[in-house]
N, C-alpha and C positions, 0 to 999 in steps of 0.2 A: 831599439831596432829590430831585435829578436821578437818581441812580443808583435810587433806590427807585421812583420813577416809571416808569423804563425797565424795570426787575424786574417791575412789576405789567404793564406792558404786554406784555412777553415772556410772563408767565404767562398772561395772557389768551388771546394769540395762539395759544400751544401747546396750551392746552385746547380752544381752538376747532377747531385742526387735529386734536386728537386725537378729537374728537367726531364730526367730518365723516368721518374715515377709518374710525371705529369703525362708524358707520352704513352706509357703502358697503360695507365688508368683511362686515358681518353680512347685509346682504341679497343681495350677491352669493353669498357661501357658502350662504345658506339657499335661494335659487332654484336653485342647482345641485344642492343636496341632495334637494331634492323631485321632480327630474327627472335621476337620475344617467346614465340612458341617452341622454337629449338631449345632455349634456356630452362623453358618450363618443362621440356621432356627431361632434360639433363637434371634438373632438381627433383623430377619424380624419381628418376634413377638414384638420387642420393637417399631420398626418403626410404625407397625400397632395400637399399643397402644397410641403412640404419635399422630398419625394421618399424618405420615410424608413419607409414602410408595409412594405416587406420586411425592414427592418433591426430591428424591435420584435417581442417575442413578442404573440401574440393577446390575451393577457390584460391587456396594458399600458394600452389605452384605458380601460378600466373601472376598474382600478386606480388610474390617474392621475385619473379623474373622481371618485372616492370621497374620494382624498386632497386634491385641489384644493378641494372642497366645505367639508370638515373642517378644514383649515388656513385657510382664509380665514373662515370662521364663528367658529372659535376665537380666532384674532388680533383679530377685531373685538370680542368679547365682553372678551377680556382688556384691551384698551385702554379700552374702555367703563368697565369697573371699576378700571381703573388698576393691574391686577397683572401681574406679570411685566415689571416696567417696565426691565429691561435687555434681554431677547430680544425681546420683542414689537415694539418700534420697529424694532429690528434687521433682523427678519424682513420687517415691512412694508417697510422702505428696500430690501432686495434685491429683494424681488417687483417693487416700483414701479420699480427699476433696470433689471430685465430687461424687465418688459411695456412699458414706454414706447418703448424703441426698437423692439421688435417689432411695436407698433401702428403706428408710423412707417412700417414697412417695409411693412404691410398696407395703408395708407393710400395709398402711393405705387404699390406692386405690383399691389394689388387681387387677390389670388389667391382670397381668401374674403370673400363679400360682408358677412357678419358674424361678429365676432370672438366673439361668444357669451358674454361677460363677465356680463351678466344674464340669460341663457338666454333663453326667449321671453318673459320677462315686459316687458323693455325691450329693444327693438332698436334699435341705434344703427349709423350709418354707421361706416365705419372711420376718418374724419376725426373725426367727433364722438368716438368713443372714443380717438384720440389727444389730443385736446384735454383729455378728462376726466383721462386718464391724467397728463397734465402738471400739471393741480393737484394731483391725488393725490400726483405725485411731490414738488411743493412742500410739501405738508403733511407728506409722510413725512420729509422731509430736517428740517423744522422739528421734528417731534415727536422725532426721533432725537437732533438737536443739543442741545435743551433738556429732554431726558426727565425731569430731574431736578424740573422744574417741574408736572410730571403729579400732579394732587391723586387720591389713590385714594380710592374709594367704600366700602372694606372693609378691614379690617385683617388683617394678615398671619396671624393667628390662624386666618382661615377663607378665606384666598385660595384654598388649595388644594382647598376643598370646592367652590368657584365652578368653578375650573378642571376639576375632575372631572366635575362634573355638566353641564358645556357640552360637554366632550367625549362624553360616554355620550348626551346628549341628540341631539346632531347626527348621530352614528353610527347610533344606533337610527332617526332619521328617515331617513337614507339607505337603510338596509336594508329599511326598511318600504316605502318608495316604489319601491324595486326589485323588491321580491316583489309587490307590489299594483301601483296605478297611481300616478301623481303626487297628493299630496294637493291641490295646486292645478294646475289645468290651464290654461296660458296660451295654447293652441294654439286655431287657429280651428275644431277639432273636440270642444271641450269640452261637456259634458253641457248641453242645452237650445240649442245652437247651431243654426241652420238654414243648412244648406249651401248651399241656393239662394240665400239672400241672401248668404251669403259669396261667391256667385261673382257677384255682380251688379256691373255697371260703372255709375258715376254718370253722369247724363246729360252728354253733351258731350265726356266723358273718352274718349280713345283707348286701346283696350285693347292689352294685349301680344298679339302673335300667337304662339302655340306651334303646334309641330307634335310629334305622337307618332309615333316612328320605331320600328319593330319588326325586331328581327333575327331572320331565319329561316334554317333550314339545309335543304338538300335534295343529296343525293348528295355530301355532303361539301365543300359550296360554302355559303358563308354570304352571304346579300344583304339589305339594309335594304328595307323597305317602309314606306308610310303607309297610312292608311285608306282613301285613295282606291283603291290598288292592291293591296290585301291578297289575296294568293294564296289558292289552294284547301288543303284540308286534307291534301295530299301533302307541304306544307313543314312542318317541326318549328320550334316556337318556341324561339329561344335566350335572348333579353334583350330589353327595350324601353328606350326613353330619350326624354325629352321637351326638345325645343331651342326656343330662342327665335329666331323669324323676323324679330319687328320688336318693339322695346322700347316700352312705353307704360305705361298704369296698371295697377298689378298688384292685383287684389282680393284680400284675406285668402286665400282659397280659388281656386287658378287652374289646377290640375292635376288634378281630380276627374273621371276617366274611367274607366269600368268596361267593359271588353270580355271578352265572352263568349269563353272559351276553345275551346269546342266548334265554332264557325263564325265568330269574329271579329266578331260584330254588337255594337254599341255600344248599351248597355242603361242608360246613366246616367240618361236622362230616366225610363224606366221605373220605375229604383229610387227616383229623388228625389220622383216625382209619386205614389207607391203610397200610397193613404190607410190602408192596412191597415200591419200591423208587418212588418219585414224584419229578419233576422238577417244580420249580416255577420261571417263568421269571417276574421279579418285576420291573416294571415302572410306577412310580406314574403319570406321565406325558409324554405320548407319542409324543405331539409337542415339547417336550423340550428334547426328549431321543436322546442318541447319535446311530446313525445309521451304524456307520463305521463298525460294527462285524455282520450286519444283515445275510450275507452267513454264518457265523459260528453257529449264533442262528439257522437258518434253517437247519444245518446239526444237530445239537444237537436235534432238534425235530424230525428229519428222525431217529436218533439213539434211541431216546426212543420210537418211533413206531415199530421200528425193534425189540427192546427188550422187548415190551410190558410193558413199563413204562409210568405213568401219565405225561403230560406236560401242565401247564396251564400259560398263561399270567395275571398277577394280575395288573390291573391299576386303577385307579379313572378317567381316560379320558372319554370325551364324544363319542357318537357312531360317530359322524363326524371324529374325530381324530383317532379312531380306524380304520374306513374303509380306511382312508387316509395311516396309517401305513400300511394295510393290502396291498394296491396297491402299495405302493413304495417299500415294502420289500418282497411282496410275500409271507407273513406268512399266515400259514395254521392251526398253533395251534389256540385253543379255548381260548376266552377271558372270564375273570372273574371280577366283580367289587369289588372295595374294598376302605374303607376310605383313603383318602390321607396321613394323618399325620401317620396312622398305616404302610403305605408302605414306607414312608421316615424313619420310625424307624426301620423296618425290615431290610433294607440296604441302606448302604450310597452310591448307585450307580443308575444312571438311563440310561439304565437298569443294574439289576444286577440279578445273578442267585442264588437261594437257592435249596439245595438238602435235602429233607424231607424223614424220614422213620418212620412210626408209631408214627408220631406227634413230632418226635426230628429232630432237625436242625443238619444234618450230615456235611455239608459243606457250604460254600458261596464264591462266586467269583463275582468281580466287572467287568465290560464291558470290562476292559483291560487285563483280565486274565482268560478268559472263556476257559474251557477245549476244546482241540480240538482232532482231528482224532488220534494224536500220543499219547494221553493220554487215549482215550476212545477205547483202544484195545481189549477188551473183555466185558463182562457183569460186570455190577458194583459191584457185589457181590465178584468178583476177583480182583478188583483194589482197591489200596491204597487211592485214591482220595475220594472213598465212605465208608472209615472207620472214625470215629472220633478219631483224634490223642489227646490223653490225656495229653501229654506233651506239647501241644502248648503254653500253657500260662506260665508255668515255664521257658521254653525255651525262649520265648519272653522276658520275664524280665530279665533273665541272659543276653541275648544279647543286650537289650536297655540299660542295666546299664552298660554293659562292654564298650559299644562303648561311651557313655559318661563319665563314671568315669574314666575309665583306662587313658585315654589321658590325663585328668586333672591331675590325680595323676602323671603321667609321667612328665608333666610340671612343676609340683610342686616340684618334686624330683630333676629334672634337675637344677631348680632354687636354692634349696637349696644346692646341691652339688657346684654350681658355686659360691654361697654367700660364701660357706665354704672355697673354694679355695681361693678366694679374700682376704677373712678376714686372712688366714693363711700367704698369700702372703704379706699383709700389715704389719703383725706382724713381719715377718722375716725381712721385708724391715728396719723397725722401730729399730730393734735389731741391724742391720748392722750399721744404723746411728749413733746408740749411742755408738758403739765401738771405 
């Protein structure tokens, strides 16, 4: 009796750990899949922290981003359904066995402020991440040790179908979000976000003091300048960076600063307070930007001029790269300088397009889905693409949930019906044999 009770307790504990691990891995893999470039940037931060940037090929961070999302999501679903019961617990144990000491090092040394395990959806401190991984490691050890206690939710007849569909689903989701934009945008520049409110400091809170430093070159000599002592146009822009002078409360948006390249003037307030529409072409590095749609971008600029809308290209590129882009594309629109990290946070496309009005993000497009002449048939005030779609988030949740859950439920129902049919057939056969 005591042994039976102990076996029941172990079974309950193992399956509780199993569902806990499954939910965490599914969520972690999914948020990485919907923002593969964000995961790529975080992997690049890790490589810089380890000093390995020059040792790995350029394509490695993105490949690692895709593989990480797919592995975590698939392992979570496999564990949830109780399939691949030998390999899934083993891989989870190996992953947590590596990640737990790694996050301990991150917590102690703090080379990176956020590990990025849940992307921008849930931001944890390094110590929070370490303790979270301790619980996950305990759960992974339990599931691996008593993996025979895992109760499958589907028979072996259909487990390959669940495994294959899970793989194809997360691969398709990752590639779609890479080509377009993240299905769910957890960053402070999402559609509908008021950038001005995101920059506000609560009453009584002490703000973090930042300073933008510009690296300029003249006669072969590079020198740093601030906004206060920005030199004349004889200096050539090389790079810019934002440094913390005094740590304090950090609002969601704390580094949104637009500097006109032509004269170094700060036009941030002018852009955010504009009550009319403003197009922002965001290209964090022009020498890496996709130029396959340059004609369409130029047409967008012509459309903005004809309708008296502002149009700026925001970049952190050097003057040489800007001039090269102008020569290659025939760009006539004005260029503005901005922090590189801010630009990559604003939109996961290089280039990408944002539409602002009165400081609010009205719409965003990747380079692969820019509005064309068939969409821009009138002034923006009369077009649906220039209106915030308040139902976008809820519709996306339902659509993403439906495309994943309903097929799996269908497979499970077919499996249950098939199993019940064969069970009745066996019973009937046994009854006929005993007669």
